[in-house]
Residue frames as qw, qx, qy, qz and C-alpha x, y, z in Angstrom:
[[0.325, -0.738, -0.589, -0.048, 28.61, -72.64, 31.68],
 [0.107, 0.531, -0.190, 0.819, 28.47, -69.26, 33.24],
 [0.080, 0.046, -0.715, 0.693, 27.94, -68.45, 36.89],
 [0.520, -0.044, 0.154, -0.839, 24.21, -67.57, 36.81],
 [0.825, 0.056, -0.391, -0.404, 23.46, -71.13, 35.72],
 [0.494, 0.179, -0.787, 0.323, 25.52, -72.84, 38.43],
 [0.661, -0.653, -0.347, -0.132, 24.18, -73.96, 41.78],
 [0.298, -0.856, 0.360, -0.222, 25.89, -72.88, 44.97],
 [0.866, -0.289, 0.397, 0.093, 27.29, -76.38, 45.36],
 [0.792, 0.466, 0.165, 0.358, 28.81, -76.27, 41.87],
 [0.147, 0.898, -0.193, 0.367, 30.40, -72.89, 42.59],
 [0.605, -0.679, 0.398, -0.120, 31.78, -74.22, 45.90],
 [0.921, -0.007, 0.332, 0.203, 33.21, -77.30, 44.15],
 [0.612, 0.684, 0.026, 0.396, 34.89, -75.16, 41.48],
 [0.152, -0.893, 0.305, -0.293, 36.45, -72.96, 44.15],
 [0.789, -0.453, 0.414, 0.004, 37.79, -76.05, 45.91],
 [0.877, 0.288, 0.240, 0.298, 39.24, -77.49, 42.70],
 [0.363, 0.838, -0.098, 0.396, 40.88, -74.17, 41.85],
 [0.404, -0.813, 0.363, -0.210, 42.35, -73.80, 45.35],
 [0.889, -0.225, 0.378, 0.124, 43.78, -77.34, 45.20],
 [0.749, 0.531, 0.122, 0.377, 45.36, -76.66, 41.81],
 [0.061, 0.908, -0.218, 0.353, 46.92, -73.47, 43.15],
 [0.638, -0.648, 0.406, -0.090, 48.34, -75.33, 46.13],
 [0.920, 0.105, 0.271, 0.261, 49.88, -77.91, 43.78],
 [0.544, 0.704, 0.013, 0.456, 51.57, -75.10, 41.82],
 [0.054, -0.809, 0.283, -0.512, 52.68, -73.17, 44.91],
 [0.903, -0.357, -0.203, 0.126, 54.25, -75.93, 46.99],
 [0.285, -0.882, 0.369, 0.073, 57.20, -74.97, 49.15],
 [0.817, 0.446, -0.328, 0.158, 60.45, -76.06, 47.59],
 [0.750, -0.101, -0.332, 0.563, 63.90, -76.44, 49.08],
 [0.255, 0.090, -0.224, 0.936, 64.58, -73.72, 51.60],
 [0.043, 0.543, 0.677, -0.494, 60.87, -73.17, 52.26],
 [0.164, 0.387, -0.172, -0.891, 60.31, -70.87, 49.29],
 [0.703, 0.469, 0.375, -0.381, 57.30, -71.21, 47.01],
 [0.588, -0.001, 0.642, 0.492, 58.19, -72.98, 43.78],
 [0.360, 0.713, 0.514, 0.313, 56.00, -70.66, 41.64],
 [0.045, 0.955, 0.083, 0.282, 56.57, -67.18, 43.07],
 [0.674, 0.228, -0.389, 0.585, 59.76, -67.84, 45.07],
 [0.230, -0.643, 0.238, -0.691, 58.65, -66.11, 48.25],
 [0.116, 0.147, -0.886, 0.424, 59.01, -67.57, 51.75],
 [0.269, 0.366, 0.721, -0.523, 55.40, -66.93, 52.80],
 [0.042, 0.177, 0.686, 0.705, 53.44, -67.32, 49.59],
 [0.344, 0.192, 0.320, -0.862, 50.30, -65.13, 49.77],
 [0.597, 0.137, -0.499, -0.613, 48.69, -67.06, 46.91],
 [0.485, -0.045, -0.870, 0.079, 49.02, -70.38, 48.76],
 [0.007, 0.143, 0.639, -0.756, 47.75, -68.73, 51.95],
 [0.489, 0.168, -0.028, -0.856, 44.66, -67.47, 50.11],
 [0.617, 0.071, -0.695, -0.363, 44.05, -70.93, 48.63],
 [0.308, -0.090, -0.863, 0.391, 44.29, -72.50, 52.10],
 [0.217, 0.166, 0.403, -0.873, 41.81, -69.91, 53.40],
 [0.595, 0.117, -0.354, -0.712, 39.36, -70.80, 50.61],
 [0.561, -0.013, -0.826, -0.057, 39.61, -74.50, 51.49],
 [0.126, -0.121, -0.734, 0.656, 39.10, -73.76, 55.20],
 [0.379, 0.163, 0.147, -0.899, 36.06, -71.59, 54.47],
 [0.629, 0.080, -0.558, -0.535, 34.56, -74.23, 52.18],
 [0.434, -0.059, -0.874, 0.210, 35.05, -76.90, 54.82],
 [0.055, 0.164, 0.577, -0.798, 33.42, -74.75, 57.50],
 [0.512, 0.142, -0.135, -0.836, 30.48, -73.99, 55.22],
 [0.604, 0.020, -0.748, -0.273, 30.03, -77.71, 54.53],
 [0.269, -0.113, -0.829, 0.477, 30.10, -78.51, 58.25],
 [0.250, 0.163, 0.325, -0.897, 27.50, -75.81, 58.93],
 [0.591, 0.112, -0.359, -0.713, 25.18, -77.07, 56.21],
 [0.595, -0.042, -0.799, -0.076, 25.33, -80.68, 57.40],
 [0.223, -0.148, -0.732, 0.627, 24.89, -79.66, 61.04],
 [0.330, -0.154, -0.068, -0.929, 21.74, -77.65, 60.33],
 [0.393, 0.126, 0.780, -0.470, 18.66, -78.85, 62.21],
 [0.175, 0.353, 0.842, 0.368, 15.92, -80.48, 60.16],
 [0.183, -0.130, -0.152, -0.963, 13.41, -78.08, 58.75],
 [0.475, 0.183, 0.570, -0.645, 9.82, -77.94, 59.92],
 [0.386, 0.305, 0.840, 0.230, 7.44, -80.07, 57.87],
 [0.100, -0.007, -0.355, -0.929, 5.86, -78.31, 54.94],
 [0.461, 0.256, 0.536, -0.660, 2.16, -77.72, 55.45],
 [0.632, 0.441, -0.248, -0.588, 1.48, -78.43, 51.78],
 [0.303, 0.296, -0.901, -0.088, 3.13, -81.86, 51.89],
 [0.803, -0.306, -0.337, -0.385, 0.87, -84.78, 52.77],
 [0.395, -0.575, 0.623, -0.354, 1.51, -86.15, 56.26],
 [0.587, 0.144, -0.791, -0.098, 2.62, -89.74, 56.46],
 [0.673, -0.425, 0.342, -0.499, 0.91, -91.80, 59.10],
 [0.818, 0.216, -0.523, -0.101, 1.92, -95.15, 60.02]]
């Protein structure tokens, strides 16, 4: 599938999966250096952590959104 056919949730989930895979590959090894790129402060792992943080904040915002006003075209339930 290509991006125009994906929902925003699917894109978000793919970003999360990719960031997690990157963090698995770029774990700090002995001496605190990244196992993949051998740098002390791995910029790739930092970027992956930032993606995960942003995705978590976006999820919190979407679940904390107030309920929408009722649609005028929808039938009202009485009861």
